[in-house]
N, C-alpha and C positions, 0 to 999 in steps of 0.2 A: 549407029553404034553408040554405046554409052561412053560418056566421058570418064576420065580417071576419077573425078571427084564423085560422079554419080555412082561409080563402082564402090568407091570407099564408103559413101553414105549407105549404100546397100548392105555392105558388110557389117557396118556398125549397127544398122537396124536389125539384121539377123542375129547379131550377137546379143542385142538387148532382148530379142524375143526368146533366144535359147536360154538366156539367164532366168527368165521369169519363173519364179517358184522354186527354183533349185539353186543350190551353191554351185559356182563354176567348176570348182575342183572336187568336191566331195558328194554333191547330190543331197546334202542335208537341208531340210527345210529351214528357212530363216527363223530366228528367234523372235523378231518383232522389235518391241521397245525394250529399254534396259529395265532391270529390276529396281524395286523401290529401295531407297537408302534410309538408314536411321537418321533421326534428327542430329544435326552437327554436334560433334564431341565437345563437351564442356569440362575441361580438366580443372583441378583446384589451382588456386593462385590468382593473384591480381594481375591484370594486363598492365605492363609497363612500356609505354610508347617512347620513353626516353632511352631505355636500354635496348629496346627492339623497335627502332623508329619506323621500319618499313615492313614489318611483319615477316612472312616467309614466302619466297617465290619458288614455285616448282615448275619445271620445264621439261620439254622434249620427252614426255612420259610414253613409254612403250608397255608391252604386256607384262614385263618382269622387272622393270627398273625405271628410275626417274632421276632427275637432277635437281639439286636443291641449292638456293642461295639465300643467305641471311646477313643482314647488316646489324652490327651490334657494338655496344661500348664495352662489353665484357671481354677479357682475354680468352676465355673459353666458355662454351655453353653446353648444356645437356639437352638432347632432343629426344622426343618420344614419338613414336608412330603407332597408330592404332588402325585396325581393319575392320570393315563391317563383318558382323557375325550375327546373322539372323536380324532381329530388330534392335541390336545393340552394337557396341564396339568392344573389341578384344585386343590386348597388347600384342603388337608385332615385333617391335625392336626398340632399343634405346641405346644411345651412345653419347659420349662426350667429344666434342670437336673444338680444336684451337682456332682462334681468328688470326687472319693475316691482313694487316692494314684495315681492321675493322670489318672484315668480310669472312664468312664462313661458307665454304662451298663443299659439297660431298654428294655421293651417289647413293640412292636408295636401291637396294638389291633384294633378290629373292621375293618379289611381289608376285601376287596372283593376278591372272588376267581378268579384265572386266570387273574390277572390284574396287569399291570406294575406300579411301584412306583419309585419315586426318593426321596432321603433324603439328606439334607445338614445341617451342624451346623454353627452357627454364634457366634462370640466372642463379648464382650461389645464394642469393638472398631468398629465393623461392618465388620471385616474381616471374611472369611468363610473357611470351609473345601472344598475339592473336593467333587463332587456329586457322590453318589452311586446309581446305577440303580438296581433293583431287580424285580422279578415277582413272585406273590403268586402262590401256588399250585392250582390245580384244585379242584372244589367242589367234595363232596363225590361220587356222581353218575356220574361225568363228565369224559369224556376222549377225548384224541386227541394224536397226535404224540408228545412225550416229548423227548427233547434233553439235555443231560448233559454231563459234562466232568469229568475226574478223573486224578490224578497224585500222585506220591509218590517219596520219596527219592530226595529232592531238592538239598541240598548240594551246589556244584559249579555250573559252567556254567552260571554264573551271566552275565546279569540281568534276567535270567529265561525267555528266549525268547518264549519258548513253551506256557508259561502262557500268554504272550502278544498275541499270536495267538489265545488262547482260549478266551481271553477278547474280541476280535474282533467278536466273534460269539454271544455275549449276550445270553448265554446259560440259560436254565431253572434253573439250579443250577450246582454246582461243588463240587466234592468230594476230600477231602485231606486224603489220605490213610495212612499217617504215615511218620516219618522221615521228617516232613516239616521243622523242625529245628534239627540242630546237636549240641545240647547243651552239652550233656554228663557231666552234672554238678550236684553235690549234693547241690549247693547253689540256693535258690530261686532268689536272685538278678542276678546271672549270667544267669539262665534260662530265667528270665523275660527280661533281656537285649538282649539275643539272639532272643526271640520272637519279641521284638520291631524292632530289626534290620531287621528280615525277613519281617515284614509287610511293611517296607519302601523300600524294593527293588523293582525296576520298574515293573517287571513282576507280582509280587504279588499285588502291588498297582493297577495295571491296571485290574487285574482279579477281586479283591474285589470291585472295582468300577463298575464292569460290571454285576455282578450277586451275588446271595447268595451262602454261603459255607455250607458244612456239613463235619465235621472233626473228625477223630479219632487219635490215637497216636500209636507210636511203640517205640522201645527201645531208640532211640536217642533224644527223648523228656525227657527221664529219664537219664539213663546211659546205655552204651553198653551192650546188652544182659541182660537187667534187668530181675531178677527173685528173688522173695522173699527168696528163699532157697540158693541163690548162691552169693549174694553180702552182703557187710557190711552195717549195719544200713539202711535196706531197707525202713522202715517206714518214716524216714526223707527224703530220696531221693523221695519217692512216694508223700508225702505231698507237698513237695516244687515244684515238677514238675506239680502236679495237680493244684496247686494254680496258677502257671504261665500259664498253658494251659487254664484255665478258664478265666484269664485276657484277653488273646489274642483272644480266640474263643467265639463268641456269640452263646450260645447253650441252649437247653431246658433241664434244670436240674431238672425240676419238675416231670419228668416221673419216674425215678428210684433213683434220687439222686446221680447217678454215671455216668460213661462214656456211657454205653450202653443204647440205646434209639431207637425209630422208628420214621421216618419222612415220612409222607403219601402225596401222590400226586394223588388225585381223585381215580378212580378205575383203574388207569394205573399202578402205582407202589408203593410199600412200600420200604424204605431204612432201613435196619436194621444195625445200627452202633454197632459194637462189640468192647469190650475192650480185645484184645488178648495179652495184654502185662502187665496190671496193677494188674492182679490177679494170675499170673503164679507162681506156686509152684512145681517145677520139682520133688522134693523128694517125694511128695505126688501124683504125676501123675495128677495134676490140671493144665490144660491149661486155662480154664475159670472156675469161681466158679460155684457151683451147682445151685446157685440163678440165675446166668446169663444164664446158660444152660437151666433152667426150663423156664425162660423168653423167650429165643429164640425159644424153641420148641412150647410153647403155642402161641406165637405171630405169628410164621409161620403158625400154624394150623388154627388160627383165621383169617388170612389175606385173603381178598377177591379180592385183586387186581391181574391184569393180570400178572404183573412181581414182583418178589421178589428179590431185590438186597441186598446182604449180604456184608457189609464193613468189611473186614477180616484182614487188615494189613499184616500179614505173611501168605503165601498160605496154603491151606488145600490140595493141590495136592500131591499125593503120587509120590515122586521122586525116588523110588527104582530103576527103570530101567535106570535111568540117573546117579545118584550119590550115590545110595545105601542109607546108614544110616548116611552119613557125615552131621554133625550138625543137625540131625534130632530133637534133644532135643530143638531146637530153632523154631520149627514149629509144626503144628498139627500132623505130621507124628510121632513125638517122644512121642505123648500121644495117643496111639492107642485105648484105651477104650473110651475116649470122642470123638475122631474122628469118631469111629464106631457108637457111640451113636446118634450124630447128623445126620450123613449121612443115618443111618437106619431109623431114625424118618422121614426124607424127602421122602425117597423111599417107606417105608412101608405105609405111609399115602397118597402116590400119590399127594404130593404137587407140583403144576405146576408152572412154570415160575420162578424157582430159578436160580440165576446166582451169583456165588461167585466172589467178586472183591477184589483184594489185590495188594501189591506192594513188597517191601523189597529186592527182588532178583536182582534188577538193570538191568533187561532186560524185554522187553515186551514178553507176551506169551499168546496164546490161547490154552487150553488143557482140555481134560477130567480129572476130579478130580481123577479118579482111572483107572488102566488098565482094559480092558474089561474082565467081568467075576468076578470083585470085587466089594464090596460095594462102591457105589458113581460113578460107570461108567456111569450112565445115566445123570450125572450132569457135567456142565462146570464151568471153572474158567478162568478169565482174569487177568494176571499180568500187572499192569500199571506202566509207568515210565521206568527208572528213569528220572526225569525232570532236574536234574543237577548233581547228584552224579556220581561216576565213573561207567563205563559200565562193566558189568560181561561178561567175555570171553565166558561163557556158551552160551549166546545169539548168539554169532558169530559162534560158532562151532555147534550149534544145527542142527540136521538133522531131518526133519519132520517124525513123526511116527503117528500111529493111535492114540496114547494118547497125544503126544506133537506135536501139529498140525502146529502152525505158531509162529515164534519167530521174534523179532525186536531188534537189538542191537545198539541203538543210544538214544539220549535224545528225549523224546516224551511226549506228554499228549495223553489221549484217549478220544474219543468222541463217544457218545452212542446215536443212533437214535432208539427210542423205539416205535414200532407200535403195539398198543394193538388190532387193527382189525385182523392183521395177525399172531400175536404172534411173530414177528420177531424183533430182536435187531441187528442193524448194528454197528459193532465196527470198528472205524478208529483209527490208530495210526499215529499221526501228529507230524512233527519234528519242529525245530526252524524256517524254512522257511515257514511253512504252508502247506508243502507237505504231502499228504497222502501216507505214506510208505506201509501201509497194511490195507486192508479192508476185513472184515469178517462178514458174515451174520449168526446169530445164531437163530434157531427156537426153542423157549422155551415152 
């Protein structure tokens, strides 16, 4: 008799074969790769990095809207958005926005799906910001190969050369998986200054000028090993860190009012952004709140996209066979009831195309979520980064096994090439020089 896991793996394989060559919902042939874009827009005016010290960040871009954040010394700025039009750029919209505490944030609306845009800001003197290019997500029933990047644990290795390499790709979007800044501060002003500093570092500037971002946080955006039950005055720390994060990161705060949210890209993928740090209460066995858990389970069940990427910050991998229970309380492994709850939900409902994406461990890894024979053994997780922080010696000493399959022990970002026609995601770990150190194909 087939085991439950063998049955689920059979369902997954059948789903992949049924998908090949046709859209799951419409039967439309896949488009393939995205269309060519014009050379990046070059508006008139001199770039003023004093008035606009961090350029423009665009985030959580979907098919018809995106979110914008700008740091400026001006009381108000004029922004202009252009869209691709054949081999050139045409005007889309232009508005004036007021700054609040040196920050301008607004929503771009009425965008066209799968279309390249460029945005720049202008001061009253005529000087301007650098130009940010981004591309909208696919329409609901559309699909093609989608390519995105991911990084975590930025820390040192300035000026983040791997992000410069990522910027050269003009990716569809880029994931920041946590520990983007190492503020470790209870003070809002210190946290905000650390964010402003990070946004001005060369690699980050180049990255956010090249594509949109989707971000979550981990402990170092708050304080080391943040946990509501383990630190002093957690509410103060959380509120200050959350305020600084929202200033820095343009994001869709309308979905849940919290960090966790879903960003969709046609019928190709949903990105589920988790908050695996800000709700943690170890004394109560709470890794994420019951509200976030319910949201994640229902959102995964309702998703009809070919791929479902879960932004996880700290890995859900069971590391028992590698390091046992060492510091398990700082990852899913130390919260076995909730870990089993979400993994069982995915496997019991035969939810296809799930890939967990995380960072935190300071080395790259491709692994089964669980040892063979345990809940979660049909799922995979990729550890991304570090992009700048110290290298964990575990990555250097790693011997490949059935569960821990491939490791990379240097500064990298990860590039994901997602083919909805075949159900294949190609993962590449790319170093400071642009060299692909490891390439792995996952059939989801």
